[in-house]
N, C-alpha and C positions, 0 to 999 in steps of 0.2 A: 713667746709661748705663754699661755695662761698659767697662772700659779694657783695653788690650792692651800697656801700656808697662812691664810688670813682668817681670823675669827670674825664672822659676820653675825654672830648670835646676839649682838647688842640690841638689834631690832627684830622682833618676831613678826612674821607674816602669815603664820599658820594657825592663828587663834580661831576658834570656832565662834559662831554668833553668840552662844551662851557665855563663853569666856570673855568676849568683848564687853558685853553688857554687865557681866558680873564684876569685871575689873573696874569699869567706870563707876558703878554704884559703890564699890569699895573705896575708890579714890575720893569720891564726893563725900562719903561718910567720914573719912579720915580728915578731909579738909574742914568740914563743918565742926568736927570735934576740936581740931587744932585752933580754929578761929574762936571757938567758945573759950578755950584755955587762954588764948591771947587776950580775949576780952576781960578776963578776970585779973589781968595784970594791974598791980597797984602803982608800980613805978615804971612808966613807959620809957624804954631806952631802945637803942638800935638792937641790942642783943636780945631783949625780951619781946620786942614787937616786930621789927622789920626783918631781922634775920630768919626767924622761923617761917614767916610767910614766904620769903624769898627761897629758902631751902625746900619748902613744899613745892613751889613752882619748878625748881630745878629737878625734883624727883618725878613729877607727874607730866611735865610738858610733852615728853616724847610719846607717851601713850595717847594723849589728846591729839597730837599732830598725826599720829598714825591712824586714828579713827577717821579724821578728815580725809586722809589720803586713801584709805581703803574704800571709803564711800565712792571715790572717783575711779578706782582702777580694778577692784576685785571682780573676778568673773563669777563669784559665788553670790547669788542674790540674797541669801540669808545673811552672809557677812556684810554685804552692802547695806542692807536694811538695819542690821544691828549697829553698824558704824554710824549710820545717819541718825538713829535713835540716840545713840550715845552722845553724838555731837550736839543734838538738841537739848539733852539733859544737862550737858556741861554748860551750854550757853545760858539756859534758864537759871542754873545754879549760880553762875558767875554774876549774872545781872542782879540776883538777890543779894549776894555777898557784897557787891560793890555799893549797895545802898545801906549797909549796916553802919548806923551812926556811932555805935560803941567802938567799932574797929577804927573808924575814921578819926574819932577824937584822940585815940591813942597814937595813930600815925601823925596826926597834926601836932601832938605834943612833942614828938621827936623832931619833927620838921621845924618847930618853933624854938627848940632848944639850941640856941646858937653856939653855946660852949661845946656841946657834944658834936654838933654838925661840923664844926671847924676841925675836930680831931679825926674825923672819918676820912678814909681813903676816897679818892675822887669817884670811883665807881660805886662805892657804898652810898656816898652822898647823893649821887644821881638816882640810885634806887629809891631812896627816901622821897626825893622830889617827884619822881614818876608815880610812886604809890599815892602820894598826897593828891596830885593832880587827877589821877584816875578815879579815886573814890569821890573827890569833890565834884568832878564833872558828871558823875552818875547820880548825884543828888544826896550823897551821904551827909552833907553838911546842913541839909534842910531840916525843918521841923517835920514831924510825922505827917501832919496835915498836908504840907506842901509836897512831900514825897508821894503821897497818894495822888495828888493832882498831877505830878510829873509822870507817874505810871499811866494815868489815864490819857495824857497827851501822847505818850509813846504808843499806846495801843491804838489810838485814833490814827496816828501817822502810819503805823504798820498796815492798817486796813486800807487807807488811801493808796499807799504804795502798791498793795496787792491788786486793788481794783484798777489802778493805772496800768500796771503790767498786763493784767488780764485783757484789758481793752486793746492793747497793742497786739497781743497774741490772737485774739478772737476776731477782731474787726479788720480782717484782711480785705484789701480792695482788689478789684479785678476789672479788666476791660477787654473788649473784643476788637481786633484789628485785622484788616485784610493784609495779604502778603505785600501789596504795594505800600500800605501804610507802615509796614515794618521793613521797608527797603533799607539795606545796610547791615541787617543782622545776618550772622553766618548761618549756613545751612544747618549746622548742628543745633541751632536755637529752636528749630521747628521739629526736631526728632521727637516723636511720641507726644507732641504738644496737642492738647485738647483743642478741637475745632468744631465748627458747626456752620451750616448753610444759613445765610441771612440775605434774603432778597436776591438769590442767585449767586451771591459771593461767598466764598469760604472765608470765615473769620477765625482767628486764632486767639485763645485766651492767654492774657498776660496778667500775672498777679503782682502784688506789692512785695512778694517774697524777695529776699536779698539778691539772689542770683538773677532772677527774672528782671527785676527792676534795674539793677546795676548794668547789665548788658544792654538793655534797651536804651538807657540814658547815654551810654558810651557810643553806641553804634547806629541808632535809628537816625536816618538822614532827615526825615521830615520834622520840622519844628513843631508842627501841630500835634504830632504823635508824642513827642517828648513832653510838651506842655500839658497835654491831657493826662499823661501818666504821672507827671509831677504833681498835678492838682489832686488826683485820686490818692496818691501816696500821702500827701500833706494836708488832707482835710478829713481823713478817714476816722480819726479819733477825737472828734469834737468834744465828746463828754469829758475828755481828760483835762481840758482847760480849767473847768470848775474844780476838779480834783487838785490840780497843781496849785491854783490860787488858794485853796483851802489849806493845803500843806504848807505853803509859804507863811500863811497867817499863824498856823499852829506851831511851826518851828520858831517863829519870833516869840510866841508866848512861852515856849519851853526855854529858850535862851534867856529871856528876861526873868523867868522864874529862878533860873540858876545864877542870876546876877550879872548877865552880859547885856549889852545894849542891843545887839543884833545876833542873828544866827551865825553870820560870817565871822563875827568876833569870837564866838564860841568855837566854831569849826576850826579856825586857824590857830588857836592858842597853842596846841601841842605840836604844830608843824614848823618847818624851817622858816616860813614866812612870818609866823607869829601873829601878824595883824593884817586886816584887809588892805590897809594902806600900802604895806610893803609888797603884797601880791599885786596890787594895782600899779604900783610904780614899775615893777618888772614887766607887767603886761603892756604898759604904756610905752616903755622903751622898745619892746619887741614890735609893737604896732607901728611905731615911728619908722623903724628900720625896715620892716617887711612891707610897709606901704610903698616905699620907694621901689622895691623890687617887684611887688605885686602890680603896681600901676603900669610898669613896662610890660609885664606879662599880659595884663588885660588888654593893652593896646594891640598886642599881637593877635590875641584871640578875637578881638573885635574886627580886626582887618580880615581875618579868615572868614568870619560870618558875613561881613559886608560884601566881600567878593562873591561869596555863595549866593547871597540874596540878589545882588545886581546882575549876576550871570543868568538869573531866571527872570530878569526884567521887573523885579519887585523893588519896593522902597525899604531901605534899612531903617528899622525903628528902634533898635537898641539890643543890648546883650543882657540876657536874664539867667536866672539860676538854672533853668532847664537846658541852657546852652553850655554850661560850664564843662561837664564831663565829655560831651561830644567833641567840642572844639579843642579841648585839652588833649584828647586822644588823637585827633587829627594832627595837631602840631607835633606831638610826640613822634608819630609815625613819619612825619615829613622831615623832622630835624634829626631824628635818631633811627634811621632804617637798619635795625639790627636783625640778623637772621637767628631767630631763637631756636631753630632746629640745630644750628651750629652750637649755640650756647649750651643747650641742655646736656650735651655730652659731658660737659665739665661740672654739671650740677647733679651727679648721681648721689643718692642719699648716703650710702655707706662711705663713699669717698669723701664727701663733705664732712660727715661726722668725724671720720678719722682725721681729716685735716685740721678741724677745729680743736680736737683733743690734743693733737701734736703741737698746735700753735700755743695753746694755753700752758701746756707742759713746758714749752720753751720760754714763754713770757715770764711765768712765775717760778721757773727753775724747780720743777717738780719731777717726780717719777711716778708714772701711772702703770699699773699692772692689772691686766684682766684676770679675774679669778674663776677657776674651774669649779663646777658643782656648787656654786653659791646659792644659798636658800633665798628665794624671792617669792613674789606673789603670782608669777606666771613663768612658764618655761622659756618664753622668748626674752626674758629680762636678762641683761648682762650686768655684772658688777665689776667695779674697779676699786682697788685700794690705791690710796694716794700717800706718797711719802715726800719729804723735802729732799734736797740734794744730798743731805748727810745720811739719809735712810730712816729718819725719824718719822713714825706713822702720824699722819694728819687726819685720817678719817677714810670714809669710802663713799662711793656713789653708785647709783643704778641707772642704766639706760633702758627705758621701756618705749621702743620706737614704733611698734607695729599695731595696726588697728585690730580691734576685736569688738564684739557686741557690747553695747552699754558702757563703753570706756569713755573717760574724759576726752573731749574732742579737740583740745587745743594743744599748742606747743607750750609747755610750762615747766618751770623748775619748782621743786618742793623741798622744804626742809623737813626731814623725818626725825632728826635728833639734833639738839643744839650742842655745840661744843661748849664745855662748861668746866673750867679749871677746878672749881670747888668740889665737883663730883668726879674729877679725873675722867671726864667723859669726852670722847671724840665725836665730831659732827658726822652726820649721815644725811645725804641728799639724794634726790632723784630727778631725772628729766623724763617727762612723759610726753609722747607724741602720738599721732594717729595716722601714720603713713601705711600705705600698702606694703606688704612684705615682698622684697625682691627675691628672685630666684637666680640660679647660676646663669641662666640665659636671658633673663628679663630684669634689667635693673629698674629702679624707681628713680625718676627724675624730679627735681625740685624746681619750683618757681624762685625767682630772685628774692622775693619777700620772705619765703620760707627759709632760705639760707640765712638771711638777716635775723630772723626770729631764732633760729638755732644758735647763731653766734651770741645773741643777747642772753638767751636762757641758759645755755651751757656756761656762759660767763658768770651768771648768777649762781650756778652750782658751785663753781670754784670760789666765788665770793663767800659762800656758806662754809666751805671746807677750810678756808684760811682764817676764819674768825673763831676765837676761843676765849670768850670773856669769863669773868668770875661768876656772873649771874646769867642764867639761861635766857632771861627775857631781853638781854642785850645782844643776842646772837643773830648774825645773818642779815640778809637783805630785808626780810619781813619784820625785823625789829626796828628798822630805820624809820624816820619820819616819812609819812606817805608821799610828801613832795620831794623826797630823796631816794625812796625805795627803789625806783627804776633808774636812777641816775647812772649807776655803774653799768647796768644792762644797756642803757642808751650809749654809754661810752664804748662798750664792746661792739655794739651795732655800728656806731660811727666809725670805728676802726676800719670797717670795710670800705670806707671812702678812700682809704689808702690802698692804691693798687698792689703794693707789695704784700699787704695782709690778705687781700682778696685772692691773690695768686697762690698764697701759702695754703689756702684751704680748698682750692678748687683744682682737681686733677681729672683729666679725661679718663673715663671708665675703661677705655680700650688701651690707650697708649701710656697712661699714667703721667702724661705731661701736664704741666701747669697751664692754666688758661693764658693765652697770649696777652702781653701787656696792652697792645692796641685794643683788643676786645674788652679787657677789664676797664680801660679808660672810657670806652663807649658806654658800658653798662653804668658806670658811675655818673657820667654826664646825663644819661637818660633818667636816672633816678632823681637827679636834681632839677629836672625840667618842671616848671610850674610850682616850685616850692613856696614862692612868695605868697601866692593866692591861697595855697593850701594852709600855710601857717597863719595867715590873716584870718582865715575861717576859724582856726582853733583859738586865736586870740579873742575873736568875737565871742565864741561860745563860753570862754572862761570869764570874760568881762561881764557878760550877761549873767552868768551864774553868781558872780560877786554882787552885781547890782540888785538882783531880786532877793538875795540873802543878807544884804547889808543895809536894807532900808527899814525904817521904823514906821513907814507909811503903807497904806494899801497899794498894792502893785497891780497894774494892768499887764499881766504877763505876756499876752500875745502882742499887744501894741508895742511894748518895750522891745520884744524880740525882733519884730519886723523893722522897727526904726533903727535899732542898733546894728542889725545885720547889714542893711544897705550902707550905713555910715562907715562901718569898720571893715566889712568884708569886700566892699567896693562893688559887689554884684547884688542886685535886688530882684524882686519879682514884679517890678513895675507897679501897676495899679491892681494886679491880681491879688485877691485876698486868700491867704493861706493860714494854716494852723500847724506850722512846722514844729513848734515847741511842744506840741502834744505827743510827740513820738520820742522824746528824750528821757528815758528812765533815769539817767544820771541826775537830772534835776529833781527827781521825785524821791530818790533813795535818801533816807535821813542820814545815813553814814557818809554819803558822798556829797550832799548838798553843800555848796560853798567852797568846794575843793577841786573844781574842774581845772583850775589853773595849775594843779600839781603836776600834770603831765608835761606842760611846757616848762615848768620850773625844773623838773628832773632832766628834761632834754638840755636845758641851758647849762645846768651843772655838769652833765655828762660831756657836753661839747667843750666846756672849759677844761675838764680833766683830760679829754682827748688832745686838746691843743698842747697841754703841758707835757704829755707823754710823747706825742708823735711830732708835733710841729716845732716845739721848742727843744726837744731832746732826741729827735729822730727814732723814737721807739726803741732805744738801746736797752741793754740789760740793766744798767744803772737806773734808768728812768722807771722801768717796771718794778724794780726792787723798792724804789722810793714810794711808788704808788701802793705797792703791797703792804709795806710796813707802816706807811704814814696814813693810809686811808682804809684799806680793806681789813687789815688785822685789827684795827681799832674798833671797827663795827659801830655799834650803837652805844658804846661805853661812854662816849662824849656826844655832845650835840653835833649834828651833821654840819651846821653852819660853822662851828669852831674847827672841826676836822678839815673841811674843804678849804676854808680860809687859810688855815695854817699850811696846808699842803701847797696851795697856790701862791701864798705870800701876799694875798689880798682877798677881798670879798669876791665871790663869784659874780659874774656879769652876763648880760645877754649877748655881748659882742661876738664871742667865739661861736656861739650858736648860729648867728646870722651869717658869719663868714663862711661857715660850712657850705652855704648854698649860693654865695655870691662870687 
């Protein structure tokens, strides 16, 4: 039964637009005043410089997080607009503060005071180091003239990024095909699709929009149709090549202005990898192992295409990028003929969410209690309080599952308030989704990838709830290094490769019976189909990202992309000229450039932890407790490399990740 004895007033969701803006302006004013007071310090110490700045962050971070959150979920346009404006004000103010030379010099003085640093507790010492790095990386150590030059470069890069994204959005490609040319597409593909008469034939319009393009590449039988659409998709943003190459040049200038040899060296400094060479070493190991698996997969795909071509009396000429999705789908259906009408009964939304919550409750030995009449941002939102096995409160979280206009459209976990011992503050988190709302007679069924996403994101909610550092900036998954931030989520998702876990969270909506083990094993096998080539593609994209951002020379971005693609991914476009690289906003975003590898690094760390919990220790209570206390509760209070290495008893490696799929 839902309870109503829990105080959820720690986070307010009923603030008006004026209150949101007023609070933000007040906080920024207080922060400016405090920094000015700190700047007047004559004897810089931890107590006089670092502690007041850290305490200010502890006090204000919840309000800032809430602004970002309300911008994504509020149904009130005025509140959304005010939250967005507040977020922009905070961002601009923080950028200005992080370039204050007077504050940086004081932080640096504490950082360089070896005698004082040795006396500090480990978390305090880490706070000093993180502050020093943050200010230095934003240019606070530069002369005034060089800071102005840095600002100019940042403005130029922001303009290039905006133009690049605008071209992707506005320069949509399209083509017209007859029904015969679209043979293989399901009947639903043509429902309400725009068509016209051309020379007596009815032709249907296909765009480069995500769903249009993806379905055509997976199901269109004619290679000529797939190739034509592939070329339209991958040549439509030609103007972006010049923008990308200019951005690469400016990023190098910015990095060198800050004292780094390359942008990749700058980008990786605060991450687990720390250096481009470390990231490259990991990617090289993944490439080596996935090439063996991918080569076998490619041979199977080529055999399917060759049989297709020869059955029509034509000569086989090769396997190309536009063949990848079609023959991968064909092989999947041939090798894993699963009745998804049978499967979907086990994937009803409310049953899956309930199963995941019960599973995490058991794994981490927690007690979850749904709260009645909890105050939230919408009437559909449900709140749970979380306690440990002894009844000690750990925090609370919200589930916002159902679609509504203008709501954030992805499955995602959010931290709304950091756990913070210094302020005696419990963590608050939320899961936001955009599913249709079920009724008593009409359940909502999920796709397998949506079940996996829910497992990953709900896991991140619990990751937030179990972390309570001294300093708020070390709390939760979003405080971890970017190449580790998703590692725990990846581990939770990987746990669904274990049929016992998959069966724990999937119950038939009519009979309440777990999914049969045989069917669970079939789903897991189907998910693993083709993973060698899929991951080789990711390895290539990450290696290319490192290559263009770790060079001190002029880069031919498109030539490098195409040559590395065929070499690493094993599949090329033959002699066909393309501009695939012009559609990757990740390569253009200044905050992401050089860090594409982080996704694979997180997956590798997640797989390593999965192996430790499930394969080495059978996922028993003791294994989960070790993971909870040794990794999750530590959070970002230590470097992720040190935490994971201590937990594993060795440095993380790529081996467990590859073994998941072989």
